[in-house]
C-alpha positions in Angstrom: -19.0 11.7 -8.9 -21.9 8.5 -9.3 -20.5 5.6 -10.6 -22.2 3.4 -12.9 -23.3 0.2 -13.1 -20.7 0.1 -16.3 -17.9 1.6 -14.4 -18.2 -0.5 -11.3 -18.3 -3.8 -13.8 -15.4 -2.9 -15.5 -13.3 -2.2 -12.5 -14.4 -5.0 -10.3 -13.7 -7.7 -13.0 -9.9 -5.6 -13.6 -9.2 -5.5 -10.1 -10.7 -9.5 -9.7 -8.7 -10.5 -12.1 -5.4 -8.8 -10.9 -5.1 -9.8 -7.5 -6.1 -13.5 -9.2 -3.1 -13.5 -10.7 -1.0 -12.2 -7.6 -2.0 -14.9 -5.7 -3.3 -17.8 -7.7 0.4 -19.4 -6.5 -0.2 -18.3 -2.7 -1.5 -20.9 -1.0 1.1 -23.3 -2.3 4.3 -20.2 -2.2 5.5 -21.7 0.8 5.4 -25.6 0.0 6.4 -25.5 -2.8 9.6 -23.8 -2.0 10.4 -26.2 0.8 10.0 -28.7 -2.2 12.7 -27.0 -4.1 14.8 -27.1 -1.1 14.1 -24.2 0.4 15.5 -23.3 4.7 12.7 -21.6 6.3 15.1 -18.6 6.1 14.8 -18.7 2.2 10.9 -19.1 2.7 10.5 -16.0 4.8 12.5 -13.6 2.4 10.8 -15.4 -0.5 7.3 -14.0 1.0 8.8 -11.3 2.5 10.1 -9.7 -1.2 6.4 -9.2 -1.9 6.3 -6.5 0.7 9.6 -5.3 0.3 9.4 -4.1 -3.4 6.0 -2.6 -2.5 7.7 -0.7 0.1 9.6 1.2 -2.3 8.0 1.4 -5.1 4.6 2.9 -3.8 5.0 6.4 -2.5 7.1 7.3 -5.8 4.1 5.6 -7.9 1.7 7.3 -5.6 3.5 10.8 -6.1 4.1 10.3 -9.8 0.3 9.4 -10.7 -0.9 12.4 -8.8 1.7 14.6 -10.5 0.3 13.3 -14.1 -3.8 13.4 -12.6 -3.7 9.6 -14.6 -4.5 6.5 -12.8 -5.3 4.0 -15.8 -1.6 4.0 -17.1 0.1 2.4 -14.1 -3.1 -0.2 -13.6 -1.8 -1.2 -16.8 1.5 -1.2 -16.1 0.7 -3.4 -13.0 -1.1 -5.8 -15.0 2.0 -6.5 -17.1 4.6 -7.3 -14.6 1.7 -9.7 -13.1 2.3 -11.3 -16.7 6.0 -11.1 -16.6 6.5 -12.5 -12.8 4.6 -15.7 -13.2 5.9 -16.6 -16.6 9.8 -16.4 -14.7 8.8 -19.3 -12.7 6.2 -21.3 -14.8 9.7 -21.8 -17.5 11.8 -22.2 -14.6 10.9 -23.7 -11.5 13.6 -23.5 -8.6 14.2 -21.3 -5.2 15.5 -18.9 -7.2 13.3 -18.1 -9.7 10.4 -17.9 -7.0 12.5 -15.1 -4.9 12.4 -13.4 -9.1 8.7 -13.8 -8.9 7.1 -12.7 -6.2 9.7 -9.7 -5.8 7.8 -8.5 -9.3 4.8 -9.5 -7.8 5.5 -7.0 -5.4 6.3 -4.4 -8.2 3.1 -5.2 -9.7 1.0 -5.4 -6.4 2.6 -1.6 -6.0 0.3 -0.7 -8.5 -2.5 -1.1 -5.8 -2.3 2.8 -4.6 -3.8 4.1 -7.9 -6.3 0.7 -8.2 -7.3 2.3 -4.7 -7.4 5.8 -5.6 -8.9 5.9 -9.3 -11.9 3.4 -7.9 -12.3 6.0 -5.1 -12.7 8.7 -6.9 -15.7 7.5 -8.7 -17.4 8.3 -5.4 -17.7 11.5 -3.1 -14.8 12.3 -0.4 -16.7 11.3 2.5 -17.5 8.0 1.2 -13.8 7.3 1.4 -14.1 3.9 3.9 -17.5 2.8 1.8 -15.7 2.9 -1.5 -12.3 1.1 -0.1 -14.3 -1.2 1.3 -16.3 -2.4 -2.1 -13.2 -2.7 -3.5 -11.4 -4.7 -1.1 -14.6 -7.0 -1.5 -13.2 -7.4 -5.3 -9.7 -7.7 -4.3 -10.7 -10.6 -2.0 -13.7 -12.0 -4.8 -10.5 -12.5 -6.7 -8.1 -14.2 -3.9 -10.8 -16.2 -3.7 -11.6 -17.8 -7.2 -8.0 -18.2 -8.0 -7.0 -20.5 -4.8 -10.9 -22.5 -5.8 -9.3 -22.8 -9.6 -5.7 -23.6 -7.9 -6.7 -26.0 -5.6 -8.1 -28.2 -9.0 -5.0 -27.9 -10.6 -2.1 -28.3 -9.2 -3.9 -31.4 -7.9 -4.5 -32.2 -11.4 -1.0 -30.8 -13.2 0.8 -30.1 -10.2 2.1 -26.5 -8.2 4.3 -25.2 -11.2 1.0 -24.9 -13.4 -0.1 -22.6 -10.6 2.1 -19.9 -11.9 0.6 -20.3 -16.0 -3.1 -19.8 -14.1 -1.7 -16.0 -12.8 -0.4 -15.7 -16.0 -3.4 -16.1 -18.0 -5.4 -14.3 -15.4 -3.4 -11.1 -15.5 -3.4 -11.7 -19.7 -7.6 -11.4 -19.2 -7.6 -8.7 -16.4 -5.3 -6.6 -18.3 -7.5 -6.9 -21.9 -10.6 -6.0 -19.8 -8.9 -2.9 -17.8 -8.1 -1.0 -20.9 -12.0 0.0 -20.3 -11.3 0.9 -17.1 -13.0 4.8 -17.6 -10.3 7.5 -16.0 -11.0 10.2 -13.6 -8.9 13.0 -14.3 -7.1 15.3 -12.3 -5.5 18.1 -13.3 -1.7 18.4 -13.4 -0.1 19.9 -10.8 4.0 20.5 -10.0 5.4 18.6 -7.4 5.6 20.4 -4.1 7.8 19.0 -0.7 5.9 21.1 1.1 2.8 20.5 0.1 3.9 16.5 0.3 5.3 16.7 3.6 1.7 18.0 4.8 0.2 15.2 3.0 2.8 12.8 4.9 2.5 14.4 8.5 -1.0 13.9 8.9 -1.7 12.1 11.8 -4.7 10.1 11.5 -2.8 9.0 8.3 0.1 8.1 10.4 -1.3 6.1 13.4 -3.2 4.1 10.7 -0.3 3.4 8.9 1.3 2.2 12.2 -1.7 -0.4 12.6 -1.2 -1.2 9.1 2.1 -2.3 9.9 0.8 -4.4 12.0 -2.0 -5.9 10.6 0.2 -7.1 7.6 3.1 -8.5 9.6 0.3 -11.3 11.3 -1.0 -11.3 7.9 2.2 -12.1 6.1 4.0 -14.1 8.6 0.7 -16.6 8.8 -2.4 -16.6 6.6 0.2 -16.2 2.9 3.0 -17.3 5.0 3.7 -20.5 7.5 0.0 -21.3 8.4 0.8 -23.5 4.6 3.6 -24.8 6.7 1.9 -26.1 9.5 -0.9 -28.0 8.0 1.8 -29.7 5.4 3.4 -30.8 8.8 0.1 -32.1 9.2 -0.2 -34.1 6.3 -2.1 -31.6 4.0 -2.6 -32.2 0.4 -2.3 -29.9 -2.5 -6.6 -29.1 -2.5 -6.3 -29.0 1.5 -3.6 -26.1 1.6 -5.7 -24.0 -1.2 -8.8 -24.3 0.8 -6.5 -23.3 4.1 -6.1 -19.6 2.5 -9.2 -19.9 1.1 -11.0 -19.4 4.3 -8.5 -16.3 5.0 -9.6 -15.1 2.0 -13.4 -15.6 2.3 -14.4 -13.3 5.1 -12.8 -10.5 3.4 -15.4 -10.5 0.7 -18.3 -9.7 3.1 -16.3 -8.2 6.4 -14.8 -5.6 4.4 -17.8 -4.1 3.1 -19.3 -4.2 6.6 -15.9 -3.1 8.3 -16.0 0.2 5.9 -19.5 1.7 6.5 -22.1 -0.8 9.0 -19.3 -1.8 11.8 -18.2 2.0 12.7 -22.2 2.9 12.6 -23.0 -0.1 15.4 -20.3 0.1 17.8 -17.9 2.9 16.2 -14.6 2.8 14.7 -12.2 2.2 17.9 -14.1 -0.4 18.7 -14.6 -2.3 15.5 -10.4 -1.5 15.0 -9.7 -3.2 18.5 -11.9 -6.2 18.1 -10.2 -7.3 14.9 -6.8 -6.5 16.6 -7.4 -8.8 19.1 -8.8 -11.4 16.6 -5.6 -11.4 15.0 -3.3 -11.3 17.4 -5.0 -14.2 19.6 -5.1 -16.3 16.8 -2.1 -15.8 15.8 -0.6 -17.5 19.4 -3.1 -19.9 19.3 -2.6 -21.5 15.5 0.9 -23.5 16.2 -1.1 -24.7 19.2 -3.9 -26.5 17.3 -3.3 -30.1 16.1 -5.4 -30.5 13.7 -6.4 -29.4 10.1 -10.3 -29.1 11.2 -8.8 -27.0 13.9 -6.7 -24.9 11.6 -9.2 -24.3 9.4 -11.4 -22.5 11.8 -8.6 -20.9 13.5 -7.5 -19.4 10.2 -11.0 -18.7 9.5 -11.7 -16.4 12.6 -8.4 -15.2 11.8 -9.8 -13.8 8.1 -12.9 -12.0 9.8 -10.5 -9.7 12.4 -8.3 -8.8 9.5 -11.2 -7.8 7.3 -12.4 -6.0 10.5 -9.4 -3.7 10.6 -7.7 -3.3 7.0 -10.3 -1.9 4.7 -11.1 0.5 7.7 -7.8 1.6 8.2 -7.3 2.3 4.4 -10.0 4.5 3.8 -9.3 6.0 7.3 -6.0 7.4 5.7 -7.2 9.0 2.6 -10.5 10.1 4.0 -9.5 13.2 4.7 -7.2 14.1 2.0 -7.4 16.3 -1.0 -8.6 14.4 -4.0 -5.2 15.7 -6.0 -3.0 14.5 -3.1 -5.1 10.4 -2.4 -2.6 8.9 -4.4 0.4 10.3 -2.7 -1.0 9.5 0.6 -2.7 6.0 -0.3 0.9 5.8 -1.8 2.8 6.5 1.5 0.5 4.7 3.3 0.7 1.5 1.7 4.4 1.7 1.4 4.4 1.8 5.6 2.3 -0.7 6.0 4.7 -2.7 3.4 7.4 -3.0 6.6 5.1 -5.0 8.0 4.7 -7.5 5.0 8.6 -7.7 4.5 9.3 -7.8 8.5 6.9 -10.7 9.4 7.4 -13.9 7.0 11.1 -12.7 7.6 10.7 -12.6 11.6 8.7 -15.7 12.0 11.2 -17.6 9.2 14.3 -16.9 11.3 12.7 -17.5 14.8 11.5 -20.3 13.0 14.4 -21.5 12.4 16.7 -21.1 15.6 13.7 -22.2 17.9 11.0 -23.6 16.2 7.9 -22.5 14.5 5.6 -22.2 18.0 8.1 -20.0 19.3 8.1 -18.1 15.7 4.1 -17.6 15.8 3.7 -16.5 19.9 6.4 -13.9 18.7 4.2 -12.8 16.1 0.8 -13.1 17.8 2.2 -11.0 20.9 4.1 -8.5 18.5 0.3 -7.5 17.6 -1.3 -6.7 20.6 1.0 -3.7 20.4 -2.0 -2.3 18.2 -4.1 -2.1 21.1 -2.2 1.2 22.8 -2.6 2.8 18.7 -5.8 2.4 18.6 -6.6 3.9 21.8 -5.1 7.2 20.5 -6.9 7.1 17.3 -9.9 10.3 17.3 -13.5 8.2 16.5 
């Protein structure tokens, strides 16, 4: 179907506010946890817990959504959980409440499966990478806005109030999401053979493996320990927000290009290869940088690399899957890449406690180079 401007606008605002609520406090999550007495290991667990609940929930959410032929109720549920998640740490700030908050934030983020599938349903099936590029730009815009406001709020009131900001964003997003246009699919009884057929899709499995490595680097660095590097250089609240803003900023424009223009100019493989190389190389370089300006530049270009890879992988994962199975396929894809979200920060945190952060970053970056072998096996 051809989406109307009204449908796109409503969905863009609800998507942006959804991610606004989940990322308002992320620039200071690791440093706030450290100020509350968390070790590098516990910081890694707090950061990784966000991926753990997604890993567990995304497949069943995708299956249930396909079975019911409904998407909108799951979107509303995700926003309600986001409200509860941020409320917990605002009321009772502690390292343990941060862990609970991020676990619940992962429950909320698990519904991203349904956001992406519903939005792709507004477009022709062959336009999957294009639609995913669009929705990822709304995703990034919401994150970026939350971090800009969050930097000001944290500077004026302290990091605790970032969780109140997240709560307000989720509440407004919920109200707007009530007006989302549903694209209904026929209800279908669960068919294990049919689901296994989806799960064995070679392209889906390969891009899911690449997504593990992409998310492993992202959540270990940009949303994990890069702020700790910056804090060790003397960065304060607004500088930490700016650091994470620079990681998100490229996604606003690069995501759309990665879903359409770059593959037409260079091909899928070359686009993925360039983005993966940038991400892995900068992961190794970051802990060797001695000043905030250099770290800002590295963070920005790491975001460029990630934005060249991830939206394209999401689109490729569902491009050849029928509409009634797309939530199941996307649930599988997002659950698999959740492995990287969990392992990345935990791995870097444990290595950081044992051998130092430099060793943790370098080891994580070297793992990222595995993606090149997988990309070589993809079909154009």
